[in-house]
Structure formats: C-alpha cells, structure tokens
Wavefront OBJ file of the C-alpha trace (Angstrom):
o trace
v 0.000 0.000 0.000
v 1.453 3.326 -1.058
v -0.536 5.505 1.345
v -0.075 4.545 4.986
v -3.209 6.310 6.267
v -6.226 4.022 6.435
v -8.420 7.073 7.096
v -7.955 8.180 3.490
v -9.922 5.075 2.451
v -12.763 5.420 4.971
v -16.129 6.983 4.113
v -16.311 10.485 5.577
v -19.562 9.876 7.457
v -18.087 6.783 9.125
v -15.166 8.809 10.468
v -17.688 11.083 12.195
v -19.609 8.239 13.862
v -19.442 7.716 17.589
v -19.575 4.014 18.586
v -22.377 2.672 20.732
v -20.895 1.897 24.137
v -23.046 0.271 26.790
v -22.741 1.308 30.428
v -21.321 -2.126 31.152
v -18.517 -1.591 28.647
v -17.503 1.566 30.499
v -17.361 0.107 33.998
v -16.307 -3.106 35.694
v -18.032 -4.346 38.826
v -17.742 -7.551 40.826
v -21.455 -8.077 41.569
v -23.525 -5.249 40.101
v -27.238 -4.738 40.443
v -28.110 -4.568 36.743
v -30.906 -2.049 36.215
v -29.455 -0.282 33.168
v -30.651 -2.205 30.065
v -34.383 -2.833 30.629
v -33.810 -6.613 30.832
v -35.995 -9.049 32.698
v -34.577 -9.981 36.118
v -35.736 -13.554 35.487
v -34.494 -16.289 33.178
v -31.318 -18.242 32.434
v -30.311 -15.995 29.520
v -31.998 -12.783 30.618
v -28.860 -10.624 30.298
v -27.394 -9.193 27.107
v -24.074 -10.731 26.048
v -20.770 -8.906 26.363
v -20.935 -6.480 23.446
v -17.139 -6.319 23.180
v -16.514 -10.082 23.504
v -13.585 -9.419 25.897
v -13.045 -12.997 27.070
v -13.218 -14.395 23.556
v -10.818 -11.800 22.153
v -8.335 -12.352 24.963
v -8.442 -16.096 24.377
v -7.986 -15.737 20.622
v -5.190 -13.209 21.082
v -3.165 -15.764 23.020
v -3.759 -18.472 20.425
v -3.087 -16.282 17.377
v -0.242 -14.156 18.819
v -1.967 -10.833 18.181
v -3.339 -8.103 20.431
v -7.017 -8.289 21.499
v -7.359 -4.813 19.961
v -6.517 -6.362 16.575
v -9.580 -8.649 16.649
v -13.194 -8.019 15.686
v -15.814 -10.712 16.267
v -18.729 -11.026 13.896
v -21.982 -12.912 13.587
v -20.259 -15.119 11.052
v -17.670 -13.829 8.584
v -20.588 -12.600 6.467
v -21.324 -9.809 8.920
v -17.680 -8.740 8.834
v -17.598 -8.703 5.013
v -20.718 -6.539 5.016
v -19.267 -4.137 7.603
v -15.928 -3.788 5.814
v -17.699 -2.786 2.604
v -19.956 -0.323 4.435
v -17.004 1.308 6.200
v -14.803 1.844 3.178
v -17.047 1.946 0.095
v -19.157 4.978 -0.759
v -22.483 3.791 -2.264
v -22.871 4.389 -6.014
v -19.252 5.522 -6.209
v -16.626 3.014 -5.048
v -15.653 -0.414 -6.420
v -14.501 -3.721 -4.995
v -12.442 -6.367 -6.764
v -12.984 -10.098 -6.363
v -11.681 -13.202 -8.077
v -13.964 -15.007 -10.497
v -14.979 -17.629 -9.552
v -14.908 -17.002 -5.809
v -17.168 -16.632 -2.767
v -20.318 -14.945 -4.044
v -21.069 -12.982 -0.868
v -18.340 -10.414 -1.565
v -20.240 -9.262 -4.619
v -23.602 -9.699 -2.899
v -22.843 -7.295 -0.060
v -21.193 -4.842 -2.440
v -24.358 -4.870 -4.569
v -26.512 -4.197 -1.490
v -24.275 -1.203 -0.761
v -24.621 -0.107 -4.429
v -20.936 -0.565 -5.183
v -19.444 -1.654 -8.471
v -18.059 -5.211 -8.499
v -15.001 -5.813 -10.674
v -14.208 -9.453 -11.395
v -10.693 -10.783 -11.868
v -11.133 -13.852 -14.069
v -8.921 -16.756 -13.027
v -7.041 -18.874 -15.574
v -7.822 -22.498 -16.480
v -6.075 -23.655 -13.292
v -7.983 -21.084 -11.202
v -4.829 -19.036 -10.628
v -4.631 -15.235 -10.724
v -2.984 -13.753 -13.800
v -0.913 -10.980 -12.226
v -0.922 -8.859 -15.385
v -4.729 -8.878 -15.355
v -4.713 -7.855 -11.678
v -2.347 -4.949 -12.348
v -4.517 -3.796 -15.248
v -7.732 -3.828 -13.204
v -6.270 -1.931 -10.241
v -5.134 0.943 -12.448
v -8.672 2.205 -11.868
v -9.600 3.271 -8.303
v -10.653 0.210 -6.288
v -11.220 0.276 -2.525
v -11.119 -3.420 -1.549
v -9.697 -6.606 -3.039
v -11.296 -9.766 -1.610
v -8.854 -12.651 -1.912
v -10.119 -16.049 -0.748
v -7.330 -18.564 -0.086
v -7.969 -21.472 -0.265
v -10.530 -20.239 -2.729
v -14.190 -21.188 -2.588
v -15.445 -22.901 -4.782
v -12.211 -23.930 -6.537
v -10.274 -25.261 -3.522
v -6.816 -24.022 -4.494
v -4.602 -21.690 -2.456
v -3.408 -18.409 -3.948
v 0.372 -18.002 -4.130
v 2.432 -14.870 -3.464
v -0.200 -12.938 -1.521
v 2.377 -10.292 -0.618
v 2.480 -9.297 -4.297
v -1.141 -8.144 -4.080
v -0.552 -6.322 -0.804
v 2.420 -4.489 -2.306
v 0.695 -3.589 -5.561
v -2.710 -2.440 -4.371
v -3.478 0.985 -2.934
v -6.598 -0.168 -1.105
v -7.503 -2.863 1.406
v -6.696 -6.526 0.769
v -9.088 -8.836 2.618
v -7.659 -12.352 2.763
v -10.436 -14.809 3.597
v -8.870 -17.829 5.304
v -12.046 -19.795 6.016
v -10.340 -23.027 4.890
v -6.740 -22.307 5.950
v -6.574 -25.162 8.489
v -6.966 -27.767 5.731
v -4.279 -26.315 3.482
v -0.987 -26.755 5.305
v -0.229 -23.163 4.240
v 0.940 -20.390 6.538
v -1.700 -17.899 7.632
v -1.369 -14.252 6.632
v -1.712 -13.227 10.283
v 2.067 -12.930 10.399
v 1.882 -10.160 7.783
v -0.384 -7.814 9.763
v 2.405 -5.702 11.215
v 4.065 -5.327 7.817
v 0.957 -4.366 5.830
v -1.504 -1.847 7.334
v -3.900 -2.493 4.430
v -4.377 -6.187 5.318
v -7.474 -7.723 6.898
v -7.521 -11.477 7.587
v -10.852 -13.273 7.997
v -11.169 -16.609 9.772
v -14.135 -18.618 11.014
v -15.324 -21.292 13.413
v -17.673 -22.702 10.755
v -15.277 -25.042 8.915
v -12.357 -26.770 10.670
v -13.740 -26.060 14.146
v -17.067 -27.624 13.151
v -19.284 -24.961 14.746
v -21.105 -23.468 11.768
v -24.319 -23.254 13.788
v -22.779 -20.788 16.246
v -22.189 -18.225 13.450
v -18.920 -16.728 14.699
v -16.242 -15.215 12.479
v -13.140 -13.139 13.194
v -11.414 -10.237 11.482
v -7.749 -9.597 12.297
v -6.265 -6.252 11.283
v -4.601 -3.099 12.584
v -6.059 -1.482 15.707
v -7.217 1.384 13.474
v -9.292 -0.879 11.221
v -10.677 -2.920 14.123
v -11.756 0.284 15.872
v -13.734 1.237 12.770
v -15.417 -2.184 12.641
v -16.332 -1.923 16.328
v -17.784 1.534 15.678
v -20.255 0.377 13.023
v -21.163 -3.112 14.236
v -24.487 -3.706 15.965
v -24.361 -3.848 19.766
v -24.497 -7.366 21.201
v -23.913 -8.799 17.706
v -22.665 -12.194 18.964
v -25.082 -13.969 21.289
v -24.105 -15.293 24.704
v -24.649 -18.959 23.797
v -22.243 -18.719 20.872
v -19.633 -16.891 22.952
v -19.779 -19.515 25.693
v -19.595 -22.374 23.193
v -16.572 -20.884 21.419
v -14.741 -20.229 24.686
v -15.301 -23.836 25.711
v -14.177 -25.108 22.307
v -10.979 -23.046 22.373
v -9.922 -25.033 25.432
v -10.091 -28.185 23.301
v -7.633 -27.279 20.537
v -6.432 -30.885 20.337
v -9.956 -31.769 19.212
v -9.593 -29.272 16.367
v -6.352 -30.885 15.250
v -7.958 -34.321 15.380
v -10.988 -33.140 13.395
v -8.750 -31.605 10.742
v -6.629 -34.748 10.544
v -9.725 -36.924 10.169
v -11.034 -34.713 7.347
v -7.673 -34.808 5.578
v -7.655 -38.614 5.805
v -11.168 -38.721 4.374
v -10.204 -36.225 1.676
v -7.373 -38.455 0.517
v -9.579 -41.563 0.633
v -12.381 -39.846 -1.260
v -10.094 -38.526 -3.974
v -8.643 -41.988 -4.466
v -12.132 -43.482 -4.775
v -13.338 -40.821 -7.211
v -10.299 -40.930 -9.487
v -11.469 -43.665 -11.890
v -15.240 -43.148 -11.805
v -16.688 -43.071 -15.316
v -18.999 -40.056 -14.961
v -16.198 -37.811 -13.642
v -14.200 -35.809 -16.181
v -11.801 -34.035 -13.801
v -11.071 -33.588 -10.097
v -9.435 -30.224 -9.456
v -6.619 -30.008 -6.864
v -7.791 -28.818 -3.458
v -6.364 -27.360 -0.250
v -9.796 -27.188 1.346
v -12.348 -29.635 2.772
v -14.120 -29.964 -0.573
v -13.531 -30.900 -4.200
v -14.536 -29.078 -7.343
v -15.378 -31.855 -9.803
v -16.197 -31.622 -13.499
v -18.789 -34.143 -14.619
v -19.241 -35.570 -18.113
v -22.998 -35.065 -17.821
v -23.637 -32.673 -14.956
v -27.428 -32.652 -15.411
v -27.662 -36.424 -15.085
v -25.262 -36.645 -12.130
v -26.837 -33.800 -10.200
v -30.322 -35.194 -10.777
v -29.267 -38.656 -9.544
v -27.779 -37.126 -6.414
v -31.010 -35.330 -5.632
v -32.981 -38.522 -6.263
v -30.827 -40.227 -3.607
v -31.020 -37.258 -1.186
v -27.352 -36.332 -1.540
v -27.024 -32.556 -1.434
v -24.065 -30.964 -3.210
v -23.372 -27.497 -4.635
v -23.930 -27.214 -8.373
v -21.553 -24.637 -9.878
v -22.751 -25.010 -13.478
v -23.190 -22.799 -15.516
v -20.839 -20.369 -13.731
v -18.171 -23.091 -13.836
v -19.354 -25.285 -16.726
v -20.097 -28.881 -15.864
v -18.887 -28.614 -12.266
v -20.186 -29.642 -8.862
v -18.597 -28.777 -5.501
v -18.663 -31.684 -3.058
v -17.413 -31.343 0.496
v -15.739 -34.154 2.403
v -18.166 -35.895 4.731
v -17.964 -38.774 7.165
v -16.842 -42.173 5.856
v -20.460 -43.327 5.767
v -21.519 -40.251 3.780
v -18.531 -40.516 1.464
v -19.211 -44.200 0.768
v -22.827 -43.430 -0.119
v -21.623 -40.755 -2.545
v -18.989 -43.013 -4.154
v -21.383 -45.942 -4.563
v -23.912 -43.731 -6.284
v -21.382 -42.189 -8.680
v -19.954 -45.601 -9.578
v -23.382 -46.679 -10.772
v -23.953 -43.704 -13.069
v -23.230 -44.526 -16.672
v -23.873 -42.608 -19.901
l 1 2 3 4 5 6 7 8 9 10 11 12 13 14 15 16 17 18 19 20 21 22 23 24 25 26 27 28 29 30 31 32 33 34 35 36 37 38 39 40 41 42 43 44 45 46 47 48 49 50 51 52 53 54 55 56 57 58 59 60 61 62 63 64 65 66 67 68 69 70 71 72 73 74 75 76 77 78 79 80 81 82 83 84 85 86 87 88 89 90 91 92 93 94 95 96 97 98 99 100 101 102 103 104 105 106 107 108 109 110 111 112 113 114 115 116 117 118 119 120 121 122 123 124 125 126 127 128 129 130 131 132 133 134 135 136 137 138 139 140 141 142 143 144 145 146 147 148 149 150 151 152 153 154 155 156 157 158 159 160 161 162 163 164 165 166 167 168 169 170 171 172 173 174 175 176 177 178 179 180 181 182 183 184 185 186 187 188 189 190 191 192 193 194 195 196 197 198 199 200 201 202 203 204 205 206 207 208 209 210 211 212 213 214 215 216 217 218 219 220 221 222 223 224 225 226 227 228 229 230 231 232 233 234 235 236 237 238 239 240 241 242 243 244 245 246 247 248 249 250 251 252 253 254 255 256 257 258 259 260 261 262 263 264 265 266 267 268 269 270 271 272 273 274 275 276 277 278 279 280 281 282 283 284 285 286 287 288 289 290 291 292 293 294 295 296 297 298 299 300 301 302 303 304 305 306 307 308 309 310 311 312 313 314 315 316 317 318 319 320 321 322 323 324 325 326 327 328 329 330 331 332 333 334 335 336 337 338 339 340 341 342
C-alpha cells in the first residue's frame, strides 16, 4: 500500500460516527445490580451478552499471537464482510475487486451497498494472472477480496504479498479453509501491511457453523472502525460460551482436521477412476470441485438419492462442488457415482 493512512480510504460519514458503548462496557463491577438495560430480572439468559466479547478476544489473542485490539468478532464472517464494505465503500461511487470464480457474498454485499463489483477472471487452473490484476487496479478500487484457499475452486493463492504491495486499497484475505491447506496464515503479515485484513471462522475446521462466529484480524485502526459500526451485542451469549469452551479443546480441532484430511485423501482416491467424472481439481480445502461428463444427469441422480451438493454449473461449466463428509456419507456418494453410466 502506497498511502499509509487508512483514514484516506474510509467513508467520511463513518469517520464522524461515535460508537455505541453500553454502560457495562464503560465500567467493571464484581457483583452489580443490573438495572441499566431494561432486561428481565428472570431467566437463564436474561442478560445481554458482552458487546465487546472481551473474554473471547483475549483467548484468541493468546492463540493467534496478536493483540485483542486487533480482533473483531462477527456474527459469522458474512457480517464482517458486510461491515468492511460499508465502512470503506461509498455507495454508487466506489468499487470492490474479487476473483472469479470465488465466494459470491463479496459481490452480494457490495451490490446491497450499491458498489461496483469488478471481477478478476482466473485462468484455467484457477490461478490469478498478475498482469490482469495490475490492469484492473489501475482504476480506483477500494477493496480486493482474496479467498485462499478459494471457494469454490479449492486451491490456495500463491504470493499474496504481491497483491498487498501492488494495491493501494484494502486486501481482505479470507482464510475460512486455511486449516486444511498446510499453508501459513497471513496473520504474520499484519504488522508489515496496514492495508491487510484477515478473515477466519469457526464454521469449517472447528465444526461450529451453527454458532455463526467469524473473526477479522487487522490493525487497531481498522478494528476500531469495525467496532464503531457493528451492531451492539452482535454475537449472542450462547455462541460466545460455546466458542470459549471449544478453544480449550484445541487438540480436538487438530484431530478433526486430521480426520477430514484422511477422508479427503480416501475420497479422492475413490473418485479418481469413476466413469462419470471428467476431472477432479486439486484442493487445499475440505471440498472438491469436480467436473462431470454429464452434470445434469449426475446432479439429478444425487437429488434422487437425497445427496445434497453445490452445483456450480453454468458459472463453472459442468462442475459440482462436493465437500468431504464422514466415511459413511462418502461411501454413499462413491457408490452412487460408480453406478452412473452414460
């Protein structure tokens, strides 16, 4: 990033906003009589959750080797994507850049905010063509969303520092699938690049998609802006308690990841010689992008047998995205595909 001031990228009205701060955020008591928030005095979950997620941030800070002030917690990564766009992109004026194909929600939230969406078409191996990137960013662009490993293609993006060095806006690296990749997280680049935001989630490797908790890691300046615009009490108390408990069981995470990687290898081996499959694309994630010889027939058969997968055709012609399941689920999938013939 050529300009070191993040404030030059922020919408003017956002800079003028004062964050909502609850009375409880301003004071700490040992056993307060809580008569400030119009809650019921009765019930197991009658109190609002901690709006600043202090315990969760402190726990994550120790695990990720960052400061708690460099962490924002969202109601899923989706909320954080939405907030980042709202903070930095002026409606009807600013643009974002995203890879194509990639996670559709980047463009979705930009469209809601009435921002232009520029698409960086990937090559036949779903890699970024750097010359195309440099051409697109000659025009003013506020945010580049870079998903690595990429959804729905599964591959990791190499040389991420190149994009940080050659982009005069924010680079949001979405690491939802990083635990499956064996690649190094971009968290270690935060101090070097003030224009970097790293997104992670508890929905994939941690296996807690139902809790809807995502994290943004960035400079204190960027995190302060996110905290200013986010809704108060945006992460419910049940989710916070569940995540805190889960973070004490990190060995379980490692075991879950290892089990998925074993299943991924087994599944790829089983799929390799199936007649209806034209190509299995390389993956660093917990899913495969697979090109079928007759995608209509295969997808229809899957639905007939109550196997739900993500059809990517026609956006990615002939392709279906299939995530790695349990051995029982994977066997059901393989047996079905083996019996599909032209």
